[in-house]
C-alpha positions as CSV (number, residue, x, y, z in Angstrom):
1,X,-41.3,-128.0,103.1
2,X,-42.6,-124.4,103.7
3,X,-43.4,-125.2,107.3
4,X,-39.8,-126.5,107.8
5,X,-38.2,-123.2,106.5
6,X,-38.3,-121.3,109.8
7,X,-36.6,-124.1,111.7
8,X,-34.0,-124.6,109.0
9,X,-33.3,-120.7,109.0
10,X,-33.1,-120.7,112.7
11,X,-30.5,-123.5,112.8
12,X,-28.4,-121.9,110.0
13,X,-28.5,-118.4,111.7
14,X,-27.6,-119.8,115.1
15,X,-24.8,-122.2,114.0
16,X,-22.3,-119.3,113.8
17,X,-20.2,-117.8,116.6
18,X,-22.0,-116.7,119.8
19,X,-19.4,-115.5,122.1
20,X,-20.4,-114.4,125.6
21,X,-18.8,-113.3,128.9
22,X,-16.6,-115.9,130.6
23,X,-16.1,-116.7,134.3
24,X,-12.7,-115.0,134.4
25,X,-14.3,-111.8,133.1
26,X,-16.5,-111.8,136.4
27,X,-13.5,-112.3,138.7
28,X,-14.0,-116.0,139.4
29,X,-10.7,-117.4,140.7
30,X,-9.1,-120.4,139.1
31,X,-5.9,-122.3,139.5
32,X,-3.4,-122.9,136.7
33,X,-2.4,-121.2,133.5
34,X,-4.9,-121.2,130.7
35,X,-3.9,-121.6,127.0
36,X,-4.2,-118.6,124.6
37,X,-7.9,-119.3,123.9
38,X,-8.7,-121.0,127.2
39,X,-10.6,-123.6,125.1
40,X,-10.3,-127.2,123.8
41,X,-9.1,-125.7,120.5
42,X,-5.8,-124.7,122.2
43,X,-4.9,-128.3,121.3
44,X,-3.5,-128.0,117.8
45,X,-5.8,-129.7,115.2
46,X,-8.9,-129.8,117.4
47,X,-12.0,-128.4,115.6
48,X,-15.4,-127.8,117.2
49,X,-18.8,-127.3,115.3
50,X,-22.2,-126.4,116.7
51,X,-25.7,-126.3,115.1
52,X,-28.3,-124.8,117.3
53,X,-32.0,-125.3,116.6
54,X,-34.4,-122.8,118.1
55,X,-38.0,-122.7,116.7
56,X,-41.3,-122.8,118.6
57,X,-40.9,-125.3,121.3
58,X,-37.6,-126.6,120.0
59,X,-34.5,-125.9,121.9
60,X,-31.8,-128.4,120.9
61,X,-28.9,-129.0,118.5
62,X,-25.7,-130.9,118.0
63,X,-22.0,-130.3,118.8
64,X,-19.1,-132.1,117.2
65,X,-15.4,-132.3,118.2
66,X,-12.9,-133.5,115.6
67,X,-9.7,-134.6,117.4
68,X,-7.4,-133.9,114.5
69,X,-9.7,-131.8,112.4
70,X,-12.3,-132.7,109.9
71,X,-9.7,-133.4,107.1
72,X,-7.9,-136.1,109.1
73,X,-8.8,-139.7,109.3
74,X,-6.0,-140.6,111.8
75,X,-7.4,-142.0,115.0
76,X,-6.1,-140.7,118.3
77,X,-5.2,-142.7,121.4
78,X,-8.1,-142.4,123.9
79,X,-9.9,-143.7,126.9
80,X,-13.3,-143.2,128.6
81,X,-14.8,-143.4,132.0
82,X,-18.4,-143.6,133.4
83,X,-18.7,-141.9,136.8
84,X,-22.5,-142.7,136.7
85,X,-24.0,-144.6,133.8
86,X,-27.5,-143.3,133.5
87,X,-26.7,-141.9,130.1
88,X,-25.3,-142.9,126.7
89,X,-22.0,-142.6,124.8
90,X,-22.0,-144.9,121.8
91,X,-18.8,-146.4,120.5
92,X,-17.1,-146.7,123.8
93,X,-16.8,-150.5,123.8
94,X,-14.5,-150.1,120.7
95,X,-12.6,-147.2,122.5
96,X,-12.0,-149.5,125.4
97,X,-11.0,-152.5,123.1
98,X,-8.9,-150.7,120.6
99,X,-7.5,-147.8,122.6
100,X,-8.5,-145.3,119.9
101,X,-11.0,-142.5,119.4
102,X,-11.7,-143.0,115.7
103,X,-13.4,-140.0,114.1
104,X,-15.4,-137.2,115.7
105,X,-17.1,-137.1,119.0
106,X,-20.8,-135.9,119.0
107,X,-22.9,-134.5,121.7
108,X,-26.6,-134.0,121.4
109,X,-29.9,-134.6,123.3
110,X,-30.9,-138.0,124.6
111,X,-33.5,-138.9,122.0
112,X,-31.3,-137.8,119.1
113,X,-28.4,-140.1,119.6
114,X,-29.5,-142.6,116.9
115,X,-30.1,-139.9,114.3
116,X,-26.7,-138.3,114.9
117,X,-25.0,-141.7,114.9
118,X,-26.6,-142.7,111.6
119,X,-26.0,-139.4,110.0
120,X,-22.4,-139.4,110.8
121,X,-22.0,-142.7,109.1
122,X,-23.9,-141.4,106.1
123,X,-21.5,-138.4,105.9
124,X,-18.5,-140.6,105.8
125,X,-20.1,-142.7,103.1
126,X,-21.2,-139.7,101.0
127,X,-17.7,-138.2,101.3
128,X,-16.0,-141.6,100.5
129,X,-14.2,-141.4,103.8
130,X,-13.4,-144.5,105.8
131,X,-12.5,-144.8,109.5
132,X,-9.0,-145.3,110.6
133,X,-9.9,-148.6,112.1
134,X,-12.2,-151.4,110.9
135,X,-11.5,-151.1,107.2
136,X,-11.5,-154.0,104.9
137,X,-8.9,-154.9,102.2
138,X,-11.6,-154.7,99.5
139,X,-12.5,-151.1,100.4
140,X,-15.4,-151.7,102.8
141,X,-15.6,-150.6,106.4
142,X,-17.8,-150.5,109.5
143,X,-18.2,-147.5,111.6
144,X,-18.7,-147.2,115.4
145,X,-19.3,-143.4,115.9
146,X,-19.0,-141.8,119.4
147,X,-22.2,-140.0,120.2
148,X,-23.0,-138.8,123.7
149,X,-26.1,-137.2,125.2
150,X,-27.8,-135.2,128.0
151,X,-31.5,-134.8,128.5
152,X,-33.2,-131.5,127.5
153,X,-36.9,-132.4,127.9
154,X,-37.7,-129.6,130.3
155,X,-36.9,-126.8,127.7
156,X,-37.1,-128.8,124.5
157,X,-39.8,-130.8,122.7
158,X,-37.4,-133.7,122.9
159,X,-39.9,-136.3,121.7
160,X,-40.3,-134.4,118.5
161,X,-37.0,-135.7,117.1
162,X,-36.0,-132.3,115.7
163,X,-32.3,-133.0,115.1
164,X,-32.1,-134.1,111.5
165,X,-29.2,-135.5,109.4
166,X,-28.6,-132.1,107.8
167,X,-28.0,-130.5,111.1
168,X,-25.3,-133.2,111.8
169,X,-23.7,-132.6,108.4
170,X,-23.5,-128.9,108.9
171,X,-22.0,-129.3,112.3
172,X,-19.4,-131.6,110.9
173,X,-18.5,-129.4,107.9
174,X,-18.7,-126.1,109.9
175,X,-16.3,-127.2,112.6
176,X,-13.3,-125.0,113.0
177,X,-10.4,-124.1,115.2
178,X,-10.3,-120.8,117.2
179,X,-12.6,-119.5,119.9
180,X,-15.5,-121.8,120.7
181,X,-19.0,-120.5,121.3
182,X,-20.4,-121.4,124.7
183,X,-23.6,-121.5,126.7
184,X,-27.0,-122.0,124.8
185,X,-25.3,-123.5,121.6
186,X,-25.2,-126.8,119.8
187,X,-26.1,-129.9,121.9
188,X,-26.1,-127.6,125.0
189,X,-29.0,-125.4,123.8
190,X,-31.7,-126.8,126.1
191,X,-29.6,-127.9,129.0
192,X,-29.9,-127.0,132.7
193,X,-27.0,-127.1,135.1
194,X,-27.2,-126.8,138.9
195,X,-30.7,-125.3,138.6
196,X,-29.5,-122.6,136.2
197,X,-29.4,-122.4,132.5
198,X,-26.4,-124.7,131.4
199,X,-24.9,-125.8,128.1
200,X,-21.5,-125.8,126.4
201,X,-18.3,-124.6,128.2
202,X,-14.7,-125.0,127.5
203,X,-11.3,-124.2,129.1
204,X,-7.6,-125.2,128.9
205,X,-4.4,-125.4,130.9
206,X,-0.7,-125.3,130.0
207,X,1.4,-127.7,132.0
208,X,5.1,-127.7,131.1
209,X,5.4,-128.0,127.4
210,X,2.0,-129.6,127.0
211,X,-1.6,-128.5,127.0
212,X,-4.7,-130.1,128.5
213,X,-8.2,-128.9,127.5
214,X,-11.8,-129.7,128.2
215,X,-15.2,-129.2,126.5
216,X,-18.3,-130.0,128.5
217,X,-22.1,-130.2,127.9
218,X,-23.4,-129.6,131.4
219,X,-26.9,-130.6,132.4
220,X,-26.3,-131.9,136.0
221,X,-26.7,-131.1,139.7
222,X,-29.1,-129.2,142.0
223,X,-29.0,-125.5,142.8
224,X,-28.3,-126.1,146.4
225,X,-25.1,-127.9,145.5
226,X,-23.4,-125.3,143.3
227,X,-20.1,-124.1,144.5
228,X,-18.0,-121.6,142.5
229,X,-14.5,-120.7,143.6
230,X,-15.3,-122.6,146.8
231,X,-18.2,-120.3,147.5
232,X,-21.6,-121.9,148.2
233,X,-23.3,-119.9,145.4
234,X,-26.3,-122.1,145.0
235,X,-27.2,-122.3,148.6
236,X,-26.8,-118.6,149.1
237,X,-28.9,-117.8,146.1
238,X,-31.6,-120.2,147.2
239,X,-31.9,-118.3,150.4
240,X,-32.2,-115.1,148.6
241,X,-34.9,-116.3,146.2
242,X,-38.6,-115.7,147.0
243,X,-40.6,-118.9,146.6
244,X,-42.7,-119.0,143.5
245,X,-45.2,-121.3,141.9
246,X,-43.2,-121.6,138.7
247,X,-42.7,-125.1,137.3
248,X,-39.2,-126.2,138.2
249,X,-37.0,-128.9,136.5
250,X,-36.5,-132.1,138.5
251,X,-33.1,-132.2,140.2
252,X,-32.3,-135.9,139.6
253,X,-32.5,-136.2,135.8
254,X,-29.4,-134.3,134.7
255,X,-26.2,-135.5,133.2
256,X,-22.8,-134.2,132.0
257,X,-20.6,-135.1,129.1
258,X,-16.9,-134.1,129.5
259,X,-14.3,-134.3,126.6
260,X,-10.7,-134.0,127.6
261,X,-8.0,-133.4,124.9
262,X,-4.2,-133.2,125.3
263,X,-1.1,-133.0,123.1
264,X,0.9,-134.9,125.7
265,X,2.1,-138.3,124.4
266,X,-0.1,-140.7,126.4
267,X,-1.1,-144.3,125.7
268,X,-4.8,-145.5,126.0
269,X,-4.5,-146.7,129.6
270,X,-3.1,-143.3,130.5
271,X,-5.9,-141.5,128.8
272,X,-8.4,-143.6,130.8
273,X,-6.6,-142.3,134.0
274,X,-6.9,-138.8,132.7
275,X,-10.7,-139.2,131.9
276,X,-11.3,-140.3,135.4
277,X,-9.9,-137.0,136.7
278,X,-12.9,-135.2,135.2
279,X,-14.8,-136.4,138.2
280,X,-12.7,-134.3,140.5
281,X,-13.2,-131.2,138.5
282,X,-16.9,-131.8,138.5
283,X,-16.9,-132.4,142.3
284,X,-15.3,-129.0,142.8
285,X,-18.7,-127.5,141.6
286,X,-20.5,-129.5,144.2
287,X,-21.9,-132.3,142.0
288,X,-22.4,-135.8,143.6
289,X,-23.5,-137.7,140.4
290,X,-27.0,-138.6,141.4
291,X,-28.8,-141.8,140.5
292,X,-30.5,-140.1,137.4
293,X,-27.3,-138.6,136.0
294,X,-25.3,-139.8,133.1
295,X,-21.8,-138.5,133.9
296,X,-19.6,-139.9,131.1
297,X,-16.1,-138.7,130.2
298,X,-13.8,-139.3,127.3
299,X,-10.2,-138.3,126.7
300,X,-7.8,-138.4,123.7
301,X,-4.3,-137.4,122.8
302,X,-3.3,-135.8,119.6
303,X,0.3,-137.1,119.9
304,X,1.5,-140.3,118.3
305,X,0.1,-139.7,114.9
306,X,-0.2,-142.8,112.5
307,X,-0.3,-145.1,115.5
308,X,-3.3,-146.8,113.9
309,X,-1.7,-147.3,110.5
310,X,-3.1,-150.4,108.8
311,X,-1.0,-153.5,108.1
312,X,1.4,-155.6,110.2
313,X,4.2,-153.0,110.4
314,X,5.3,-152.1,113.9
315,X,4.1,-148.6,115.0
316,X,6.6,-146.5,116.9
317,X,4.9,-144.6,119.7
318,X,6.0,-142.5,122.6
319,X,4.6,-142.0,126.1
320,X,5.2,-139.9,129.2
321,X,6.3,-142.0,132.1
322,X,3.7,-142.5,134.8
323,X,5.8,-140.4,137.2
324,X,5.3,-137.5,134.9
325,X,1.4,-137.7,134.8
326,X,0.5,-135.8,138.0
327,X,0.7,-132.3,136.3
328,X,-1.5,-133.6,133.5
329,X,-4.1,-134.9,136.0
330,X,-4.0,-131.6,137.9
331,X,-4.6,-129.7,134.6
332,X,-7.5,-131.9,133.7
333,X,-9.1,-131.2,137.0
334,X,-8.6,-127.4,136.8
335,X,-9.8,-127.2,133.1
336,X,-12.9,-129.2,133.9
337,X,-13.9,-127.0,136.8
338,X,-13.4,-123.8,134.6
339,X,-15.2,-125.3,131.6
340,X,-18.3,-126.0,133.6
341,X,-18.2,-122.6,135.2
342,X,-17.8,-121.0,131.8
343,X,-20.9,-122.9,130.6
344,X,-22.9,-121.4,133.5
345,X,-21.6,-117.9,132.9
346,X,-22.1,-117.9,129.2
347,X,-25.7,-119.3,129.3
348,X,-28.7,-117.0,128.9
349,X,-32.2,-117.2,130.3
350,X,-34.4,-119.5,128.2
351,X,-38.1,-120.1,127.8
352,X,-39.0,-123.2,125.8
353,X,-41.2,-126.2,125.8
354,X,-44.6,-125.8,127.5
355,X,-43.6,-122.3,128.5
356,X,-41.0,-123.6,130.9
357,X,-38.4,-121.0,131.8
358,X,-34.9,-121.5,133.3
359,X,-32.9,-118.5,134.5
360,X,-29.2,-118.0,133.9
361,X,-26.7,-117.7,136.7
362,X,-27.0,-114.0,137.8
363,X,-23.6,-112.4,137.2
364,X,-23.9,-109.5,139.6
365,X,-25.1,-111.8,142.5
366,X,-22.2,-114.2,141.7
367,X,-19.7,-111.3,142.0
368,X,-21.3,-110.1,145.2
369,X,-21.0,-113.6,146.7
370,X,-17.4,-114.0,145.6
371,X,-16.7,-110.6,147.3
372,X,-18.5,-111.6,150.4
373,X,-16.3,-114.7,150.8
374,X,-13.1,-112.8,149.8
375,X,-12.8,-114.9,146.6
376,X,-13.3,-112.2,143.9
377,X,-10.2,-111.9,141.6
378,X,-9.1,-108.4,140.7
């Protein structure tokens, strides 16, 4: 127990807000109008929780997104899409079948998916909470949690199974609205993106009277591919870097999880269409979804409350016509691009497992390159 105290203390201390510079602060140009927070929590009701674990060779954690907040059991219409399936997101067969995102969405490291999944069920049992779907008349239920992952084995002792149920419980209970910590936090703690330190990022867009917002856990791509604001930042920085003997992470073992939220009234088949658009935002950064990448996206709408009410009564729902979806698609692409860039900008240098070190994207050099290509925003 005594040996576990430093780890527990580190997790508790690092679970709170950790706000950093964002891409717009550095003059990175983006299209579209962001919401007030430029975060997934611009969608009313959405809450985000992180628990970060940094101790010895451990660099990991868990992130949770509650579509309607932790006090709601009302499922949200949703859809998912796998751009490249060398990864995991549990519960998606039921999302596809039912059309609902039922409960929170979790993101962690690859080898902690089972722990997070089981812990989330235990939390619901302990709190006498039942899912909005799959409940039995006699009071029983079965749960199919949505848990996604990216691999952090270069910076984290990932085979040590350091994410424990208590971390999951605290992420769930500590989730809140408002600004969202980015970078080396939660499930993104040990992640690497385009050869630089990656992690959690978020952004939002206003489109007409609706909002579209994104949260990513980015751990994908090669440095040479990275483009920011249309500028070949990765290739330029590779040319400027003096070759070293330092151990480098492999380029073909990364992944990205992208969560899209909206308050637009969309049905499940439309949410699947929105989820697909994350691919286009990812491509703006230069990614090509390599063989070793798990690029998996999920989207939900907070409109149409009580659409999953039990019983045989007809549920009245509303939807935007397909002809009105193009602005929503565009907002999803724009917010995805900015969320990934925010993750790169917010991340900090990290040394972790086996002394491996990953540097963060250098802000000053990024600004110089944006200026060189006449892309620096005033």
